[in-house]
C-alpha positions as CSV (number, residue, x, y, z in Angstrom):
1,X,90.2,11.0,-33.2
2,X,89.7,7.9,-35.3
3,X,92.2,6.4,-37.6
4,X,89.8,6.6,-40.5
5,X,90.3,10.4,-40.5
6,X,94.0,9.9,-41.4
7,X,93.8,6.6,-43.3
8,X,91.2,7.7,-45.9
9,X,93.2,10.7,-47.3
10,X,96.4,8.7,-47.0
11,X,95.0,6.0,-49.2
12,X,93.7,8.6,-51.7
13,X,97.1,10.2,-51.8
14,X,98.9,6.9,-52.3
15,X,96.6,5.7,-55.0
16,X,96.1,8.9,-57.1
17,X,98.4,11.7,-56.1
18,X,101.7,10.0,-55.5
19,X,101.8,8.0,-58.8
20,X,100.7,11.0,-60.8
21,X,103.3,13.2,-59.1
22,X,106.1,10.7,-59.8
23,X,105.1,10.3,-63.5
24,X,105.1,14.0,-64.0
25,X,108.3,14.5,-62.1
26,X,110.3,12.0,-64.1
27,X,108.8,13.0,-67.4
28,X,110.0,16.6,-66.7
29,X,113.4,15.3,-65.8
30,X,113.6,13.3,-69.0
31,X,112.7,16.4,-71.1
32,X,115.2,18.5,-69.3
33,X,117.9,15.9,-69.9
34,X,117.3,15.8,-73.7
35,X,118.7,19.3,-74.2
36,X,117.7,21.6,-77.0
37,X,115.7,20.4,-80.0
38,X,117.0,21.1,-83.5
39,X,114.7,24.1,-83.9
40,X,115.6,25.5,-80.5
41,X,119.3,25.1,-81.3
42,X,118.9,26.9,-84.6
43,X,117.0,29.8,-82.9
44,X,119.8,30.0,-80.3
45,X,122.4,30.2,-83.1
46,X,120.5,33.0,-84.8
47,X,120.3,34.9,-81.5
48,X,124.0,34.5,-81.0
49,X,124.7,35.8,-84.5
50,X,122.4,38.8,-83.9
51,X,124.1,39.5,-80.5
52,X,127.5,39.5,-82.3
53,X,126.2,41.9,-84.9
54,X,124.8,44.2,-82.2
55,X,128.1,44.1,-80.4
56,X,130.0,45.1,-83.5
57,X,127.6,47.9,-84.2
58,X,128.0,49.2,-80.6
59,X,131.7,49.1,-80.9
60,X,131.5,51.1,-84.2
61,X,129.1,53.6,-82.7
62,X,131.4,54.1,-79.7
63,X,134.4,54.7,-82.0
64,X,132.4,57.3,-83.9
65,X,131.4,59.0,-80.7
66,X,135.0,58.9,-79.4
67,X,136.1,60.7,-82.6
68,X,133.3,63.2,-82.7
69,X,132.7,63.9,-79.0
70,X,135.6,62.6,-76.9
71,X,133.8,63.5,-73.6
72,X,130.6,61.7,-74.3
73,X,131.3,59.0,-71.8
74,X,131.7,61.5,-69.0
75,X,128.4,63.3,-69.6
76,X,125.5,62.6,-67.3
């Protein structure tokens, strides 16, 4: 085995692959550290409000079912 077999790919890796990998790695860490954008935060707040509405509706439906059919929870 000659050293050229290992050195050539190692040089290619060090010149092209490693710097690109480092740039992409730290760019993704930077974006992850920024948090939510304003638009994403607004969408999240809308989803939270919808989830609260759905929770209230489910509670109301359960109360109606409890009054109309008290054994509904035990049916399979």
